C-alpha positions in Angstrom: 0.1 -0.1 0.0 2.9 2.4 0.7 4.2 1.9 -2.7 0.8 2.6 -4.3 0.4 5.9 -2.2 4.0 7.0 -3.0 3.4 6.7 -6.7 0.2 8.5 -6.5 1.6 11.4 -4.2 4.6 11.8 -6.9 1.8 12.1 -9.6 0.0 14.8 -7.8 3.1 16.6 -6.8 4.4 16.7 -10.6 0.8 18.0 -11.6 0.9 20.8 -9.1 4.3 21.9 -9.8 3.5 22.5 -13.6 3.1 26.2 -13.7 1.0 26.0 -16.8 -1.8 24.2 -14.7 -2.1 27.3 -12.4 -4.5 29.4 -14.6 -6.4 26.6 -16.7 -6.9 24.4 -13.7 -7.4 26.8 -10.8 -8.1 30.2 -12.1 -9.9 29.9 -15.3 -12.8 27.6 -14.1 -13.6 30.2 -11.4 -13.6 33.0 -14.0 -15.9 31.2 -16.4 -18.2 30.4 -13.6 -18.5 34.1 -12.5 -18.9 35.1 -16.1 -21.7 32.7 -16.7 -23.4 33.2 -13.3 -23.2 37.0 -13.9 -24.9 36.8 -17.4 -27.2 33.8 -17.3 -27.5 32.9 -13.5 -31.1 32.2 -12.0 -31.0 35.6 -10.2 -29.3 37.7 -12.9 -32.7 39.3 -13.7 -33.4 40.6 -10.3 -34.0 44.3 -10.1 -31.2 46.4 -8.6 -31.7 49.7 -7.1 -28.9 51.9 -5.6 -30.0 54.6 -2.8 -27.6 57.7 -2.8 -28.0 60.4 0.1 -30.3 60.7 3.1 -28.2 58.1 5.1 -29.9 57.3 8.4 -32.9 59.3 7.6 -36.5 57.9 8.2 -37.2 58.5 4.3 -34.1 56.3 3.4 -35.0 53.6 6.0 -38.7 53.3 4.8 -38.0 53.4 1.3 -35.2 50.8 1.4 -37.5 48.3 3.6 -40.3 48.9 1.1 -38.0 48.0 -2.0 -36.5 44.9 -0.4 -40.0 43.8 0.9 -40.9 44.3 -2.9 -38.1 41.7 -3.9 -35.6 44.5 -5.1 -31.8 44.4 -4.4 -31.1 47.5 -2.7 -27.6 49.0 -2.2 -26.2 52.4 -1.0 -23.5 54.5 -2.6 -22.4 58.1 -2.9 -23.9 60.3 -5.7 -20.6 59.7 -7.9 -20.5 55.9 -7.2 -24.0 55.6 -7.9 -23.8 57.2 -11.2 -21.0 55.1 -12.0 -22.8 51.9 -11.2 -25.5 53.0 -13.6 -23.4 53.8 -16.3 -21.7 50.3 -16.1 -25.1 48.6 -15.9 -24.4 47.3 -12.2 -27.6 48.9 -11.3 -30.9 49.4 -12.9 -32.2 52.6 -11.1 -30.7 55.2 -8.8 -32.6 57.0 -6.2 -30.9 60.4 -5.1 -32.4 61.7 -1.8 -31.4 65.1 -0.8 -31.5 66.8 2.6 -34.7 68.8 1.7 -36.4 65.5 0.7 -35.6 63.9 4.0 -36.9 67.0 5.8 -39.9 67.1 3.9 -40.8 63.5 4.4 -40.3 63.9 8.0 -42.6 66.8 8.4 -45.4 65.0 6.3 -44.8 67.0 3.3 -44.4 65.8 -0.4 -40.8 64.9 -1.2 -39.5 65.2 -4.8 -37.0 62.3 -5.4 -34.5 62.5 -8.3 -34.5 59.1 -10.0 -32.1 58.0 -12.9 -32.3 54.8 -15.0 -29.7 52.9 -16.8 -29.4 52.6 -20.5 -30.4 48.8 -20.5 -34.0 48.1 -21.7 -34.6 46.2 -18.5 -34.1 49.3 -16.4 -37.6 50.7 -17.6 -39.3 47.5 -16.0 -37.4 48.0 -12.8 -38.4 51.8 -12.7 -42.1 50.6 -12.8 -41.5 48.4 -9.6 -39.7 51.5 -8.0 -42.7 53.6 -8.7 -45.0 51.0 -7.1 -42.7 50.8 -4.0 -42.7 54.7 -3.7 -46.3 54.8 -4.0 -46.7 52.3 -1.3 -44.5 54.4 1.0 -46.4 57.6 0.0 -49.7 55.9 0.8 -48.5 54.8 4.2 -47.3 58.4 5.1 -50.6 59.9 3.8 -52.7 57.5 5.9 -50.3 58.5 9.0 -50.9 62.2 8.4 -54.5 61.9 8.0 -54.9 60.3 11.4 -52.6 62.6 13.0 -54.7 65.6 11.6 -57.7 64.1 13.1 -56.2 64.3 16.5 -54.6 60.7 16.9 -51.1 60.5 18.2 -48.3 59.4 16.2 -47.8 56.4 18.0 -51.4 55.4 18.2 -51.7 56.0 14.4 -48.7 53.7 13.5 -50.1 51.1 15.7 -53.7 51.5 14.4 -52.3 51.3 10.8 -50.2 48.2 11.5 -53.3 46.5 13.1 -55.3 47.2 10.0 -52.7 45.8 7.7 -52.8 42.7 9.7 -56.5 42.3 10.0 -57.1 42.8 6.4 -56.1 40.3 3.8 -54.5 42.0 1.0 -55.6 40.7 -2.5 -53.0 38.4 -4.2 -52.3 37.3 -7.5 -50.9 33.7 -7.9 -48.8 32.9 -11.0 -49.0 29.2 -11.8 -46.0 28.2 -14.1 -46.9 25.2 -16.3 -43.5 25.1 -18.0 -41.9 22.1 -16.5 -38.3 23.3 -17.6 -38.8 26.4 -15.4 -40.0 24.5 -12.6 -36.9 22.3 -12.6 -34.6 25.2 -12.1 -36.7 26.9 -9.3 -34.8 27.6 -6.2 -31.2 27.5 -7.9 -28.8 30.4 -7.0 -27.1 32.6 -9.6 -24.1 30.7 -9.8 -25.2 26.9 -8.6 -26.1 25.8 -11.9 -23.0 27.0 -13.8 -20.7 25.7 -10.9 -21.7 22.2 -11.2 -21.4 22.2 -15.0 -18.2 23.7 -15.2 -16.9 21.4 -12.3 -17.7 18.3 -14.5 -16.3 20.0 -17.6 -13.0 20.9 -16.3 -12.4 17.9 -13.9 -12.8 15.6 -16.9 -10.9 17.8 -19.4 -8.0 18.3 -17.0 -7.9 14.5 -16.4 -7.9 13.6 -20.0 -5.3 16.3 -21.0 -3.1 15.2 -18.2 -2.9 11.6 -20.0 0.2 13.1 -21.6 2.3 13.0 -18.5 1.5 9.3 -18.5 2.9 8.9 -21.9 6.0 10.8 -21.1 6.6 8.7 -18.0 6.3 5.5 -20.3 8.9 7.3 -22.8 11.3 8.2 -20.1 11.2 4.7 -18.6 9.9 6.1 -15.3 7.2 3.2 -14.9 9.8 0.6 -16.0 12.3 1.7 -13.4 9.5 1.7 -10.8 8.5 -1.6 -11.6 12.3 -2.7 -11.7 12.1 -2.1 -7.9 10.2 -4.1 -5.2 7.0 -3.1 -6.7 4.7 -5.4 -8.7 3.1 -4.7 -11.8 -0.4 -4.3 -10.2 0.9 -1.8 -7.5 2.4 0.4 -10.5 -0.8 0.4 -12.1 -2.9 1.0 -9.0 -0.4 3.8 -8.1 -0.8 5.4 -11.4 -5.0 5.2 -11.2 -4.7 6.7 -7.8 -2.4 9.6 -8.9 -4.9 10.4 -11.7 -7.7 10.3 -9.1 -5.9 12.6 -6.7 -5.1 15.2 -9.6 -9.0 15.2 -10.4 -9.9 15.2 -6.7 -7.5 18.3 -6.0 -9.3 20.2 -8.7 -12.6 19.2 -8.0 -12.5 19.9 -4.3 -10.8 23.4 -5.2 -13.6 24.3 -7.4 -16.2 23.3 -5.0 -14.6 25.1 -2.0 -13.8 28.2 -4.2 -17.3 28.6 -5.5 -18.7 28.1 -2.1 -16.8 30.8 -0.6 -16.6 33.3 -3.2 -19.9 33.0 -4.8 -22.1 31.4 -2.2 -22.9 28.4 -4.4 -25.1 25.8 -2.4 -23.8 22.3 -3.2 -26.3 20.8 -0.9 -25.3 18.1 1.4 -21.4 18.3 1.3 -21.1 14.7 2.0 -23.1 13.7 -0.8 -21.7 16.2 -3.1 -18.2 15.1 -2.1 -19.4 11.3 -2.9 -20.5 12.2 -6.4 -17.3 14.3 -7.0 -15.3 11.2 -5.9 -17.2 8.7 -8.3 -16.8 11.2 -11.1 -13.1 11.7 -10.5 -12.7 7.8 -10.6 -14.2 7.7 -14.1 -12.0 10.7 -15.2 -9.0 9.1 -13.8 -9.7 5.8 -15.5 -10.4 7.7 -18.7 -7.1 9.4 -18.4 -5.4 6.0 -18.0 -7.0 4.5 -21.1 -5.7 7.3 -23.3 -2.5 7.5 -21.8 -1.9 3.8 -22.4 -3.4 3.5 -25.8 -1.5 6.4 -27.4 2.1 7.0 -27.7 2.4 10.6 -28.7 2.0 13.2 -25.6 0.9 15.9 -28.0 -1.5 13.9 -29.9 -3.0 12.7 -26.6 -3.4 16.2 -25.4 -5.3 17.1 -28.5 -7.5 14.0 -28.4 -8.2 14.7 -24.6 -9.2 18.3 -25.4 -11.5 17.2 -28.2 -13.0 14.1 -26.4 -13.4 16.1 -23.1 -15.4 19.0 -24.8 -17.5 16.7 -26.8 -18.6 14.5 -23.9 -19.1 17.5 -21.7 -21.5 19.1 -24.4 -23.4 15.8 -24.7 -23.4 15.3 -20.9 -24.9 18.7 -20.2 -22.0 20.7 -19.0 -22.6 23.5 -21.6 -26.2 23.6 -22.2 -28.4 21.9 -19.5 -29.8 18.7 -20.7 -33.2 19.7 -19.7 -33.2 21.7 -22.9 -32.3 18.6 -25.0 -34.6 16.7 -27.3 -35.5 13.3 -26.5 -33.2 11.7 -28.7 -30.2 13.9 -27.3 -31.5 13.1 -23.9 -31.1 9.4 -24.3 -27.6 9.8 -25.9 -26.4 12.1 -23.0 -26.8 9.2 -20.7 -23.7 7.4 -22.2 -21.5 10.1 -20.8 -20.6 10.2 -17.1 -21.1 13.8 -17.0 -25.0 13.3 -17.5 -25.2 10.9 -14.5 -23.1 13.3 -12.3 -25.2 16.2 -13.6 -28.4 14.4 -12.5 -26.9 13.4 -9.1 -25.8 17.1 -8.4 -29.1 18.6 -9.6 -31.0 16.1 -7.1 -28.7 17.3 -4.2 -28.8 21.1 -5.0 -32.3 21.4 -6.0 -34.4 18.8 -4.2 -32.5 18.0 -1.3 -31.6 14.5 -2.5 -30.7 11.8 -0.2 -28.1 8.9 -0.6 -30.9 6.7 -1.7 -32.1 9.4 -4.3 -28.7 9.4 -6.0 -27.7 5.7 -5.7 -28.8 5.1 -9.3 -26.4 7.6 -10.6 -23.6 6.7 -8.3 -24.1 3.0 -9.6 -23.5 3.8 -13.2 -20.5 6.1 -12.4 -19.2 3.0 -10.3 -19.5 1.0 -13.2 -18.0 3.2 -15.8 -15.1 3.6 -13.4 -14.3 0.0 -13.1 -14.9 -0.9 -16.7 -12.5 2.0 -17.9 -10.2 1.2 -15.2 -9.8 -2.6 -16.0 -9.3 -1.5 -19.8 -6.8 1.1 -18.9 -4.8 -1.1 -16.5 -4.8 -3.8 -19.3 -3.7 -1.3 -22.0 -1.1 0.1 -19.6 0.4 -3.3 -18.9 0.6 -4.0 -22.7 2.2 -0.6 -23.3 5.2 -1.3 -21.3 6.4 -3.8 -23.7 5.8 -1.7 -26.6 8.5 0.5 -28.1 7.8 4.3 -28.0 
């Protein structure tokens, strides 16, 4: 066992020492997840409003609470920063509160708010939401003022209005979405879907392109020298397989941890998510052994790894969610390990799936890993006697 672990540790250390892996393995996946989540994430269409001025005043506090209650994302910034956010499209609507506006609102007088919109077409829809929120605040203030003008104390008037709101059931509009695809993605965070897809894409892709190191080890006689020592052939094969698994696990674990800390990605039950990752890493490692044993040219192996990795990722739903596939393509996608891992992550992330719910996916991934590992070990053992 010590020999197997030693070979695996050396493989992982060689992988981490390669500086070319720093960007494409550790930095680029997070950048791509950030880009996809920002542009196409589940919550990317949320209205964004920036408040400027009136910090700590009653008007700012009441308006901010009403906007948040109406489902609008609210932030605060100075006048210059707010205009900069609007010009860059980071906010849809900006509300500028002056000292006169705050004083007028506190005195029960009308306040004229300065409102600016971004250039995006969606900003006009957000402006209507802001108007509705401002109208709600204005109605509450008018009701308060009318009660106070009738001789009711400010505290008593506020209490009476609160009780009236609680006792009267407001009319509600319930929207029933019959689109099955829309319902499938309900509850996902902005980066959750893209993180799961890119995790599967890059772990498998890096494993396949890393098969070139196995070819180099065969060409330089590293594996032959290892087997010349007190190491049996099955130990050398197991060490190589475990090394490939370690490389995939390091990258996969890094992406999961990084997206959870930086983007707040909810991976569901961490133990189950880690289990799915481990099974998928096993498939990726076994596939890398097959390519590294079958081919003799490391440059060609890298090209084949990139092409095959991208094709399988596309078919498996790592580029476009498989829920948008046709029935025929749905069936084809189940040939790839990506689709089974995608379904397992979907069950954990969206439906709080248990171990029993993902057992079918884990079973298929385990079968794929065992089959590829057996094939890779056989091909690697035969390749040792083949001239490079």
